C-alpha positions, -999 to 999 in steps of 0.1 A, spaced: -1 -1 2 16 31 -12 -5 56 7 -28 60 33 -62 77 36 -52 109 50 -29 114 21 -54 103 -4 -76 129 8 -54 156 9 -42 150 -26 -78 149 -38 -81 185 -31 -60 193 -56 -69 170 -82 -96 179 -112 -128 158 -112 -114 136 -140 -80 130 -119 -103 123 -86 -125 99 -104 -94 79 -120 -76 81 -84 -110 67 -68 -113 38 -92 -75 30 -99 -62 -1 -78 -26 -7 -87 4 13 -86 42 7 -101 70 29 -94 50 57 -81 25 56 -109 -12 49 -104 -31 24 -132 -63 10 -134 -71 -26 -143 -97 -34 -171 -121 -41 -144 -116 -9 -127 -121 7 -159 -155 -9 -166 -166 -1 -129 -157 36 -136 -180 39 -166 -209 18 -154 -208 27 -115 -214 56 -91 -188 44 -68 -162 16 -64 -178 -16 -50 -151 -16 -26 -130 9 -7 -96 3 -22 -62 13 -14 -35 10 -42 -16 -23 -44 19 -21 -53 28 -41 -86 65 -57 -86 83 -56 -119 76 -96 -121 40 -91 -116 35 -67 -143 56 -83 -169 34 -116 -160 5 -93 -167 17 -80 -199 32 -116 -211 -6 -127 -210 -21 -96 -230 -36 -107 -261 -29 -95 -295 -49 -71 -311 -62 -98 -337 -76 -115 -308 -96 -88 -295 -136 -90 -287 -165 -76 -272 -155 -94 -242 -121 -80 -238 -121 -59 -205 -144 -87 -189 -120 -115 -200 -88 -95 -189 -108 -89 -157 -79 -79 -129 -53 -91 -150 -42 -56 -170 -30 -21 -164 -42 13 -176 -26 47 -174 -46 78 -168 -40 93 -203 -56 60 -216 -84 60 -194 -92 96 -211 -84 81 -245 -109 52 -240 -135 76 -222 -132 95 -258 -140 63 -276 -169 56 -255 -189 89 -266 -180 94 -303 -195 83 -336 -178 52 -358 -170 79 -385 -148 99 -361 -128 66 -355 -111 75 -388 -101 112 -378 -86 97 -346 -64 70 -365 -52 98 -388 -44 119 -360 -19 92 -349 -3 84 -381 18 110 -385 38 98 -413 8 90 -435 14 53 -442 -20 42 -429 -2 24 -400 6 35 -365 36 23 -345 40 26 -310 58 61 -312 30 76 -329 4 65 -305 27 77 -277 22 112 -289 -14 108 -272 4 109 -243 16 145 -246 -12 157 -260 -34 146 -232 -8 158 -207 -9 193 -219 -48 193 -222 -47 181 -187 -23 206 -172 -44 237 -188 -75 223 -167 -54 218 -135 -65 233 -101 -43 260 -89 -25 254 -55 5 238 -38 26 232 -64 45 203 -46 12 186 -41 7 193 -80 37 177 -87 28 144 -64 0 144 -87 16 145 -119 39 117 -109 11 96 -99 -8 103 -132 19 101 -161 51 86 -141 75 116 -147 76 152 -136 61 179 -157 63 217 -154 32 236 -161 48 270 -163 46 268 -200 11 259 -206 -11 273 -176 -30 302 -186 -30 335 -165 -59 349 -146 -68 372 -173 -66 350 -204 -95 339 -220 -96 299 -215 -119 282 -243 -133 250 -229 -127 220 -251 -133 183 -248 -105 157 -250 -120 146 -281 -117 180 -299 -84 183 -287 -72 152 -305 -88 165 -338 -72 200 -333 -38 184 -326 -31 169 -355 -11 195 -369 3 203 -336 15 164 -337 29 167 -371 49 200 -368 58 203 -330 82 187 -305 54 164 -294 68 137 -316 104 140 -303 89 143 -268 73 108 -272 110 94 -275 121 108 -243 88 95 -221 89 61 -239 121 51 -226 109 65 -189 75 49 -191 62 16 -184 43 -6 -211 6 -9 -206 -19 -34 -215 -32 -13 -244 5 -7 -257 10 -45 -257 -24 -52 -272 -18 -28 -301 20 -33 -306 28 -66 -294 51 -75 -265 82 -63 -283 66 -28 -295 75 -36 -329 42 -44 -343 21 -15 -363 -17 -11 -360 -39 -8 -391 -72 12 -390 -94 -23 -396 -79 -33 -359 -81 0 -345 -120 3 -356 -127 -31 -342 -111 -25 -309 -133 8 -306 -163 -9 -319 -160 -38 -294 -152 -13 -264 -185 5 -271 -202 -28 -274 -188 -43 -242 -199 -11 -223 -232 -12 -234 -237 -51 -228 -228 -45 -192 -250 -18 -188 -282 -38 -206 -273 -69 -186 -272 -52 -152 -306 -47 -156 -321 -75 -180 -316 -101 -153 -312 -129 -179 -338 -118 -197 -337 -107 -237 -353 -71 -227 -352 -44 -202 -382 -26 -191 -389 9 -204 -384 22 -170 -349 4 -166 -341 21 -201 -350 55 -186 -330 50 -153 -299 41 -176 -306 75 -196 -310 98 -167 -285 84 -142 -260 102 -161 -275 136 -164 -281 167 -145 -316 164 -143 -327 175 -107 -361 160 -106 -356 128 -120 -391 114 -104 -411 136 -124 -398 118 -158 -402 84 -144 -437 92 -131 -447 108 -165 -432 76 -185 -451 51 -161 -485 68 -167 -478 71 -206 -466 34 -211 -492 13 -190 -481 -19 -205 -446 -28 -205 -433 -43 -240 -393 -39 -234 -363 -27 -249 -342 -52 -267 -304 -49 -272 -303 -42 -305 -328 -12 -298 -305 0 -270 -274 -1 -289 -289 17 -316 -301 42 -295 -267 53 -282 -250 49 -316 -273 79 -323 -267 96 -291 -229 97 -301 -241 113 -333 -260 139 -312 -237 168 -328 -249 159 -364 -283 154 -355 -283 189 -338 -273 201 -371 -300 183 -389 -328 196 -364 -315 236 -371 -316 228 -408 -351 214 -408 -357 247 -385 -368 228 -359 -344 237 -331 -365 265 -319 -398 243 -316 -412 209 -310 -412 181 -332 -432 151 -335 -422 113 -335 -422 110 -373 -401 142 -379 -379 129 -350 -370 97 -366 -366 111 -399 -340 136 -384 -322 109 -368 -319 87 -401 -309 116 -423 -284 126 -397 -267 95 -384 -280 68 -408 -293 49 -377 -329 37 -379 -348 38 -345 -378 15 -339 -410 30 -334 -412 16 -301 -383 27 -292 -389 63 -304 -423 64 -286 -405 53 -253 -379 81 -256 -407 107 -259 -429 95 -231 -395 99 -211 -389 135 -223 -424 146 -231 -429 164 -197 -458 185 -210 -474 154 -224 -482 174 -259 -464 144 -280 -436 166 -290 -401 172 -277 -387 206 -275 -349 211 -277 -347 218 -238 -365 188 -233 -342 162 -250 -310 176 -265 -300 197 -238 -305 167 -214 -288 143 -238 -255 164 -244 -252 162 -202 -252 122 -209 -225 125 -235 -201 137 -205 -203 102 -190 -171 92 -169 -160 130 -169 -180 141 -139 -194 124 -109 -225 101 -111 -260 109 -96 -276 78 -87 -314 72 -91 -337 55 -68 -351 23 -90 -386 15 -83 -394 -20 -89 -420 -33 -112 -441 -62 -111 -425 -73 -141 -392 -68 -130 -400 -89 -98 -408 -117 -122 -378 -114 -143 -355 -116 -111 -378 -148 -97 -374 -166 -134 -334 -154 -134 -327 -169 -98 -346 -202 -105 
C-alpha cells in the first residue's frame, strides 16, 4: 500500500474531477504511477462508486511483466476483452481519458483519431506515434489543473503520468481567455500540432521512461515493434463501445432478452444533471401502462445515435425545428438523415414518453437535446444515483432468473 487514507484525501483537494475519479477507481501502483485494471475501468464507466473501498496495491516488476505477457494481441480482440482480462491488465491515466473519448464518439470519428496518430501517413500507426497521445492529453490536462500547492500538483503528475512535468509553459494566467474543449476536440485540433511540433520528439523521451501497458502491448505486441492498421483500430473501438453497453444492459435485464422501459429511463437519466428525475419516471409510467421491453439491438442503436448527437442537432437546425417542438415521425426522419441509424417506433415512442414532460407528444430542444448533451459527459463528472422502483414485471424477471 503506497498511501494512507489521509494522504489520499489531501491530494484529492488538488485534483480535477477527472483526476479524482481515476484515482478513486484505480487499484494498482507501479514505481509511483497509478493504474486501473480493465475491471476498474468498466466499474468507472458503469458505477457510481467503486464496489469496495480500495487502497492501491503495489506491483512488482515481475508481476507487471507477467500481466503483460498474458495480454492478447489485437487480432484476438472481442467485445468481451475487458471482462476477460478482468484484473489482469494495467491502464494509465492518459489511456483512461482516451478510452472515455471512444465511448461517446461516432464510428465515423474513429478515422479522424486514427489519422491523427498516423503522423507519417503510411496508414499504419506504430508505438511511437501512439505515444504522442500521452503528450497531447498531458498538455490538455495541465491547462485544466487546479491552482494550489505546486508540490502537491507535482505529486499528482507523478502519480498520473509517471514523470515530473512543468506547467509554467502551459498554464494560462488569470486574465487570459480559456476556451473549454473536450478531449476529443483536442485530439482533432492537435493533428497539425503532432506533425509539426516537438510532440513526436517528446514521445521518444517519455517512452524510454514509462512502463508498457496492456493497451500498448495489445496494439503493438510484447516487443513494441508491431504496427496497428485502421481495421484493427476500428474493431477495438467498436468492441469497447459494445462491451460497455452490454454490461449496462445485462445489469438490468436479469438474464432476459429485454429491459423494461423504466430501466431504460434509469440508464439515460443517471448520467445527466436533471434535478427532478422522479417527474420523468412518473410521466413515463403513466404514459406506457403496458410494458413491452427494449431489446439490446434497440438499446445499442439508440446509443449509436447519441454518439452522433452533434450531427443530429445540425439536422434539427436545418429543418428549422431547433426553436420549436417536433413529433415522432419528424424525430425518426431527422435521426436517420443525420446519423443513418433507424430507431424502432417503440423506442422512439418510449423516448418521447420519458422526455415529453408537458405531454403534448412533441419534443423541444430543452426537453431532449439539452439533457442528452449532459449524458455524453459520462465518466468525466460525478455520477448521480437514481432511486430504482421495482415493477411487477421486474420482480418476475428476477424470480425467473434466480431459478
